N, C-alpha and C positions, 0 to 999 in steps of 0.2 A: 514317191517311195524309192529308196535305193534299190538298184537292180542287183540280182544275184551275181556274185563274182566268183571267179576261179582262177587260180594261178596256172592251172593246167589247161591243155587243149581239151576239146570235147570228145576226143577220140576214146571210145570205149566207156565214156562216163556213165552211160545208162545201163551198161551190161551188168546183170545180176551176178553176185559172187565175186565182184571186184576184178581188177586187171588180171588177165590170163597169163601174162608173162612179165618178166622183169623190165623189158623195154617199155611196155605200156604203163607199168607202175611208176617208173622213173619219169615218164612224160607227164603223168598226173601230178606227181610230187614236185619235181624240180625240172621243169621244161628247159631251163637254161643249161643244165648239165646234160640233159638228153640231146639237146641241139648240138653240143660239142661232139658227143659220141656219134651222132648221125652224120655230122660233117666229115668224120674220119672213117665212116662206114664200119664202125666197131661191131663185132658179133654180140649176140645176146648175153653171153657169159660176162662180157665187160660191164654190161648194165647191172648184172647180178653182183659183180665185185664192187661197183660204185655204191649200190644199195647197202651191201654188207658193211662198207666203210661208214656210211652215213648213220647206220643204226647200230654201230658198235658202241661199246660202253661210253667212251669219252669223245668219240668222233673227232679225232685230232685233224690237223691240216692234211690235205690230200698229199702233201709232200712226204708224209710218213707212210703212205699206202704203197708199200714196196711191191705188191702184186701187180700194180699197174705199170705200164711202160713209162719211162721217164718223161717222154714228150707229152704223153697224155696227162701225167701228173701236173706238169707245168701249166697246161691250159686250164685244168680244173682248179688249181690253187687260187687263181684270181677270182673265181666265182664264190669260193668259200663253202664250208661244209654246213653252215647254219645261217639263217637270215636274221636271227635274233641273238642278242648278247645280254648277259645278266648284269644289270646296273647296280642293284642293291638287293640284299636278302635280309629278312627279319623273321625271327622265330619267337613265338609267344610261349607262355607258360603251359599252354595246353598242347604243345608239340605241333602247332600249326605254323607253317612257313609261308610267308608272302614274298614273292619275287617280283621286283620291278624290272621289266625287260625293255630293251631299246631295239627298235627296228633300224634298218639301214638308212631310212629317211629321217631318223631322229624321233619318230613317233614312240610314245611310251605306253605300255600296257602293263597290267598286273595279272598274275595268276597265283593260285594258292594250292599248297599241298597239305592235306589233312591226314594225320596219322591216327588211326583208331586201333583198338586192341587186335582186331582180326583182319583189317584191310587198310589200304592206303589209297586215298582218292585225290586225284588232281582236278582242280576246278579251273577251266581254261576260258580264255576270252576269244570272241569272234569278230569284234570290231574295236576300233580306237574310239572310245566314247560310246554313246548310244543315242539313236534317233528318237526313241520312244518317249523318254523324259518323264518316267514315273515320279510323282511328286515327292516320294519318300526315299529316293535312291540317289546316291552321290554320282554314280556314273551317268545317270540320265540328265543331270544338270549341266554336264559339259557339252551336250549335243554330240552329233556324229562328225568325226574328223574324216574317217575313211573305213572301208572294210579291210579285214585282214585276208591275206591270200591263204590258200590251202596249206602252202608250205609254212607260213607263219603260225598257223594253228597247229600243225604237226610238230613244229620245232618246240612249241611249248610242252607237248607231251614227251618229246625226246629229252628235254631239260629235266622234267619231273622224273623220268625213268632213270636218267644218269644220277640224279640225286639219290634215288633209291638204291642203286647199285653201290654207291659210295658208302651208304649207311647199312647195307646188308638186307634190304627188303625189296620186294618186287611190286611195282605199281599194279593195283588190282582193279581199280574203278576209275572211270573218267566221266566228268559231268561238264556239259557245255552250259555253264551257269555264271561265267565271269562277266567281263565287260561286253556289252552289246546284246542285241537280239538275234540269236542264231538263225531264225527263219527269215530274216531280212538279208542274210548272206548265205543262203541255203546251198547253192552249188559248191561253194568252198567248204561248207560243213560236210556235205555228202562226200566230197572228194577226200577230205581229211579222215572221215570214218573208214572209207575204203582202204586208205593207206595204213592207218594204225592197226587195223584188224588183220592185215595181210600177214601171212606166216613169214614172209621175207623181211618184215620190218619189226614191229613190236608184238604182233600176234595177240592183241587184246581181244577179249570175247565181246561179241555184239551185245549180249545181255548185261554186260557190266558197264554199258555206256548209257547215259541219260542226256537228253536234249531238252533244255528248258525254253519256254516261250511265254510271252504275255498273251498269246492267242491270235495267231495269224492263220485263219481257216485254210486257205489254199496251201500254205506251207505245211500245215499239220497233215493234210492228206498226201501231199507229195512225199513227206518224210516217211509216212506209212508205206507207200508204194515202193520207195527206194530202199529203205532200211527197216523191214518189218520186225526185226529182232531187237531193235534199239528202243529204250524206254522213253516215253513222253512225260515231261513234267510241265504242268500247266500252272502258271502264276496267276491265280484267280483273284485273291485278295478282297473280294466282295461278292455278295450273294444277290445283288440287284444292280441294274444298270446305273441308277442314280448315284449310289455309293461309289461304284467303279469309276464314274466320271470325275469324282473328286480326286482320284488317285492316278488316273491314266489319261493323258491328253487325247483329244479326239482323233488326231491324225492316224494313229495306229490302233485305236480302240474299236473293236467290233462288238456288236450286240451280243450279250451273253448267250442268247439262243443260237446264234450262228457259231460262236466259239465252241459251245458244248456239243452241238450237232456234229461239228468236225471231229471233236474228241471221241464221240461215240462211233463215228465212221472209222476213226483210227483203230479203235478196238475191234471192230468188225473185220478189218483187214489184217490185224496183227495178233489179236488175242493177248495183248500185253496190258497189264493193269495200268490204269491212269494214275499218275502221281499228281495230286493237287497241292500246290504250294500256297499257303495262306499266312500272310504277315498280319499279326494282330496289333491294331492301333487303338489306343484308348479313346472311347467315345466316337469312334469312326466306324469300326466293323467288328467289335468284340462283344456285342451283347448276345444274350441267349436268343433273342429274336433273330439276329444275324445268323446264329448257328442253326436255328430251325429252318430258315430260308435256304441256307446252304445244303442242309440235309435233304430238303425237298427237291433241290436241283439234281442231287447226286443219287438219290435213292433208286435202287434197282440196277445200278451199274457197278462194275468192278473197279473200285477206286480205293486209294489210301490218301487221307488228308494229312499233310505235314504242317503242323502248326508252329509258326516261328514268331518269336518276339522281335519287335523292331529294334534295329541297332542304330543308335544315335550316330549321325554322320556329320562331318564338317562341311564347309562350303568350298568345293573345288573350283578352280579357275581354269580357263582355257590356257593351253601351253602358249608361250610366247618366247621369242628370242631373248637371250639373257641380257642383251644390250639395251633392251627396252625398259623403261621405268614403268612402274605400275601406273596405269591411267585412272582418271576419275571414274570412267565407265567400268573398268575392271573392278575397282573397289566397290562400285555400286552393285555389280553382279554378285560379288561375294556377300555383301550385306543382304541383297535380295534372297540369295540362297539360304542364308542364315535365318531370315524371316520365314521362308518356306518350311524349313525343318523345325522351327520353333513351334509350328502348329501341331506337331505330332509328339506323341508320348507313347512309350511301350505299354501294352495292356498289363494290368496287374496280375500277379500270380493267381489270385482268386478268379479273375475273369478268364484266364487261360484254362484253368481246371474246369470251370463251369462250361466253357465253350466245348471242350473235349467231351465232357460227360453228356452234354446235350446231343452231340453227334453220335456218341456211342449208344445212347438210348434210342436213337432212330435207326440203329443198325449200320452206321457208317464207321468204318475203321479210321481212327484218327490217332496220330502220334505227335507228342510234343517234342520237337527237335531242339536240342541245345546248339546254338550257333557257335561254331569254333572260329577262333581268330579275332574276336571282337576287340581284344586288348591291343591288337596291332593294326586295327582298321582293315581287317581281312575277312570280316564276316559278310553275310548277304547284304547287298546294298551299299557297302562301304568302299568298294574299289573305285578309284578315281584316276589311276594312271599317274600317280605322283608319289614321291617319298615325303615323309614328314619333314 
């Protein structure tokens, strides 16, 4: 199992309420920049000025930060104001924007900005690829290349916020539902939440943030302890272990009883409603019998079930240097992925309605969610860290 990673030092990482001063916040976010300030013995207000520059609207080069001494600006310029760059941007008819981002090591990730009538939500990634490998998800077919650092996670939010300011809106919600399994990179996720909710950065509200997971019991409990105001979204997708085994490989699949027990523990610690994500697949998990079993699992608990239609995905391939020619094995992987996805089909509208009505009859709140961004491969399960 991949270890929790963080781009920041552990200093103050477990302190409730986030970093208590600008120096600690910068250490958690950009330790490389904090190291420069420490070597120069700069006072705390210099850390505040650097943070103000990083979280300004466009975050230009440090060479333009005239409040900083010239010598300090020269040292900071080489480190850069962001660890990510925008490689490509695509906006669909439903006003959803997918951004392909490049890290400094060349790794590619995708994030999505979804514009609704009364809110704007950024869906961000936590890993390059994903180690879980859910059978119906494009991201999972690439495997895990590496974890993202806290700074790389935060920089996605900064990019979304800057896009909003250019268009005249303010980022209102944040979901950790992009590429990767957030709870397998939990320290970086916790650090990023502490950073983006701090009043000296973006000042996002904890209750406007949701963290999605396929169900990592230890991670669910740790999230509850560290960030009790953040919402938990559980990607369940099945109401029994046998069906779930068809969808989620065994390496990171825990028994449903263990997953749900940790979810109920999360509620006891946080009193936050559990969001259950359920992708409906024809002939796999969309029958009224599946709905009744799901209702039995959830009855008596404070939950909302988000019902999602499966979004057809293509067959992603692992990144390779451009000088390489496609190999027979790479072509084989793509054909194999196509074969995997050909097994699935989205549930019919009639089945979706019947599933929701069965849950409602059992007293379970259920909402049919319309996936945004499907036309540009930006909907749930379609992110693969590549452009078309």
